[in-house]
C-alpha positions as CSV (number, residue, x, y, z in Angstrom):
1,M,-167.1,-114.2,45.6
2,T,-164.3,-112.4,43.6
3,E,-161.5,-114.6,42.3
4,R,-158.0,-114.0,43.8
5,Y,-155.2,-113.7,41.2
6,P,-151.5,-113.2,41.7
7,E,-150.4,-109.6,42.0
8,P,-149.4,-108.1,38.5
9,E,-145.8,-107.5,39.5
10,V,-145.2,-111.2,40.4
11,L,-146.6,-112.7,37.1
12,R,-143.9,-114.9,35.7
13,L,-143.8,-117.6,33.0
14,V,-144.0,-121.1,34.4
15,S,-141.6,-123.8,33.6
16,P,-142.3,-126.0,30.6
17,S,-142.8,-128.9,33.0
18,S,-145.5,-127.1,34.9
19,E,-148.6,-129.3,35.2
20,V,-150.9,-126.3,34.5
21,L,-149.8,-126.3,30.8
22,S,-151.4,-129.8,30.3
23,Q,-154.8,-128.8,32.0
24,E,-158.0,-127.5,30.5
25,A,-158.5,-123.9,31.7
26,I,-161.5,-122.6,33.4
27,S,-163.9,-120.1,31.8
28,I,-164.3,-116.8,33.2
29,A,-167.8,-115.7,34.5
30,P,-169.0,-112.6,32.6
31,S,-169.7,-111.0,36.0
32,E,-166.2,-111.3,37.0
33,I,-164.7,-109.3,34.0
34,D,-165.1,-105.7,35.4
35,S,-163.7,-106.6,38.9
36,D,-160.5,-104.7,40.0
37,E,-158.7,-108.1,40.5
38,F,-159.5,-109.3,37.0
39,Q,-158.6,-106.0,35.3
40,A,-155.3,-105.9,37.2
41,L,-154.6,-109.4,36.0
42,I,-155.2,-108.2,32.4
43,D,-153.0,-105.2,32.8
44,G,-150.1,-107.5,34.3
45,M,-150.5,-109.7,31.3
46,L,-150.3,-107.0,28.9
47,D,-147.3,-105.5,30.7
48,L,-145.5,-108.8,30.6
49,A,-146.1,-109.2,26.9
50,Q,-145.1,-105.7,26.0
51,G,-142.1,-105.7,28.2
52,E,-140.5,-108.6,26.3
53,Q,-140.3,-106.4,23.2
54,G,-136.9,-105.1,22.4
55,N,-135.3,-107.5,25.0
56,P,-132.4,-109.0,23.1
57,A,-132.2,-111.9,25.6
58,R,-135.7,-113.1,24.7
59,R,-137.7,-114.0,21.6
60,T,-140.3,-111.5,20.5
61,M,-143.6,-112.4,22.2
62,V,-146.7,-112.5,19.8
63,G,-149.1,-114.2,22.1
64,L,-149.7,-115.2,25.7
65,A,-152.1,-117.5,27.5
66,A,-153.0,-117.4,31.2
67,P,-151.9,-120.9,31.8
68,Q,-148.4,-119.9,30.9
69,L,-148.3,-117.8,33.9
70,G,-149.7,-120.6,36.2
71,I,-153.2,-119.3,36.0
72,S,-155.8,-121.8,34.6
73,K,-158.3,-119.4,33.1
74,R,-159.3,-118.8,29.6
75,I,-157.6,-115.6,28.8
76,I,-155.3,-114.8,26.0
77,V,-153.4,-111.8,24.8
78,I,-152.7,-111.7,21.0
79,G,-150.3,-109.5,19.0
80,I,-153.0,-108.4,16.6
81,D,-150.9,-107.1,13.9
82,A,-147.8,-109.4,14.4
83,D,-146.0,-110.5,11.2
84,G,-143.8,-113.4,12.3
85,M,-140.6,-111.6,11.4
86,G,-139.8,-109.9,14.8
87,K,-142.1,-107.0,14.6
88,N,-143.1,-105.5,18.1
89,P,-146.9,-106.0,17.9
90,D,-149.9,-104.2,19.4
91,F,-151.7,-106.6,21.9
92,K,-155.4,-107.1,22.4
93,V,-157.2,-109.3,25.1
94,Y,-159.6,-112.0,24.5
95,V,-161.6,-113.7,27.3
96,N,-163.2,-117.2,26.8
97,P,-162.2,-117.3,23.3
98,Q,-163.5,-120.0,20.9
99,V,-162.7,-121.0,17.3
100,T,-166.1,-121.1,15.6
101,R,-164.8,-121.6,12.0
102,R,-161.7,-123.0,10.5
103,S,-160.9,-122.7,6.7
104,S,-160.3,-125.8,4.8
105,E,-157.1,-124.2,3.6
106,I,-154.1,-125.3,5.5
107,N,-151.0,-123.3,6.1
108,I,-147.7,-125.0,7.1
109,D,-145.2,-122.7,9.0
110,R,-142.8,-122.7,12.0
111,E,-143.8,-122.3,15.6
112,G,-141.9,-121.7,18.9
113,C,-143.2,-120.9,22.4
114,Y,-142.0,-119.6,25.7
115,S,-143.5,-122.8,27.2
116,T,-141.5,-125.4,25.2
117,G,-138.1,-124.0,25.7
118,R,-135.8,-124.4,22.9
119,V,-138.3,-126.8,21.2
120,C,-139.7,-125.4,17.9
121,G,-141.5,-127.1,15.2
122,I,-143.3,-127.2,11.8
123,V,-147.1,-127.1,12.4
124,E,-150.1,-127.3,10.2
125,R,-152.9,-124.8,11.1
126,A,-156.0,-123.6,9.4
127,N,-155.1,-120.5,7.3
128,S,-158.1,-118.6,8.4
129,V,-160.2,-118.7,11.6
130,T,-163.2,-116.9,13.0
131,I,-163.2,-116.4,16.8
132,T,-165.8,-115.4,19.4
133,A,-164.8,-114.0,22.8
134,F,-165.4,-111.2,25.3
135,D,-163.0,-108.2,25.3
136,R,-161.5,-106.9,28.5
137,F,-164.6,-104.9,29.2
138,G,-167.0,-107.7,28.6
139,N,-168.2,-106.8,25.1
140,S,-168.9,-109.8,22.9
141,V,-166.6,-109.7,19.8
142,T,-166.5,-111.9,16.6
143,E,-163.5,-111.5,14.4
144,T,-161.9,-113.3,11.4
145,H,-158.2,-113.6,11.1
146,D,-156.0,-115.0,8.4
147,G,-152.3,-116.1,8.0
148,F,-149.9,-115.6,10.9
149,V,-152.3,-113.9,13.2
150,A,-154.8,-116.9,12.7
151,R,-152.0,-119.1,13.8
152,I,-151.5,-117.2,16.9
153,F,-155.0,-117.5,17.8
154,Q,-155.0,-121.3,17.2
155,H,-151.7,-121.6,19.2
156,E,-153.0,-119.6,22.2
157,I,-156.3,-121.2,22.4
158,D,-154.6,-124.6,22.3
159,H,-152.9,-123.5,25.6
160,L,-156.3,-123.0,27.2
161,D,-157.1,-126.6,26.2
162,G,-153.9,-128.1,27.8
163,L,-152.2,-128.4,24.4
164,R,-148.9,-127.2,23.0
165,F,-147.8,-127.3,19.5
166,P,-145.4,-130.4,19.8
167,D,-148.5,-132.2,20.8
168,R,-149.9,-131.6,17.2
169,I,-146.8,-132.6,15.4
170,T,-146.9,-136.1,14.1
171,K,-143.7,-136.2,11.9
172,T,-140.5,-136.9,13.7
173,D,-138.5,-134.6,11.5
174,D,-140.9,-131.6,12.3
175,L,-139.9,-131.3,15.9
176,L,-136.9,-128.9,15.9
177,W,-134.2,-127.6,18.3
178,V,-133.3,-123.8,18.2
179,E,-130.8,-122.2,20.5
180,L,-131.7,-118.6,21.4
181,K,-128.8,-117.1,19.5
182,D,-130.1,-118.8,16.4
183,F,-133.7,-117.7,16.4
184,G,-132.9,-115.0,13.7
185,D,-131.6,-117.7,11.3
186,F,-134.4,-119.9,12.1
187,R,-137.0,-117.6,10.8
188,D,-135.4,-117.7,7.3
189,R,-134.2,-121.3,7.2
190,W,-137.0,-123.2,9.2
191,Q,-138.0,-125.3,6.2
192,D,-134.6,-127.1,6.1
193,W,-133.6,-126.5,9.8
194,P,-130.8,-129.2,10.5
195,H,-131.2,-129.4,14.3
196,K,-134.0,-131.9,15.3
197,C,-135.5,-132.6,18.7
198,S,-136.6,-136.2,19.4
199,R,-140.1,-137.0,20.8
200,E,-138.4,-138.6,23.8
201,K,-136.6,-135.3,24.5
202,W,-139.8,-133.2,24.3
203,E,-141.6,-135.7,26.6
204,A,-138.6,-135.4,29.1
205,I,-138.8,-131.7,29.0
206,K,-142.6,-131.9,29.8
207,R,-141.9,-134.1,32.9
208,G,-139.0,-131.9,34.0
209,Q,-136.4,-134.4,33.4
210,A,-134.4,-132.8,30.7
């Protein structure tokens, strides 16, 4: 039986308090990938990601996971040439992605997310990852990525496992609060950003109480 998905034109980012963001997403059956419904969902995700580019009222989107749209499926969209400095990237689709290798070299950098609201943070990630997945046509792919794009893959695959970056932060001072108007400054000053976010406030946001 073919899976039913929301119509592409009604796809919306769910609230940071949505329960689906804390659930492990379900794998896609390979036989489902070429269905009209699945391909329409992929087109809708791409349209949403690309549509945010150049929108002065939103941050630049560099990745998107299906659970962020309330769809508990293992699909991500990655800005494959994103640079972390506001560039509008080209997006590529990955179905059932897995990280099969992480480098021992660690990279420490800032992260934000549409699914954490104004909460940003300083997060340790592997500097290089190898991933396996299906592309949108059902072809098996294996790729290795470094630096900022490797960070995006790890961030988005975490979404498929019900994790968000604040869940990986253990140092209190590494949870930060950034107003929308300040994101440009945050890109340059994240290492000494003065506005902190308490763990209690983040947990309240997850519960829809803040």
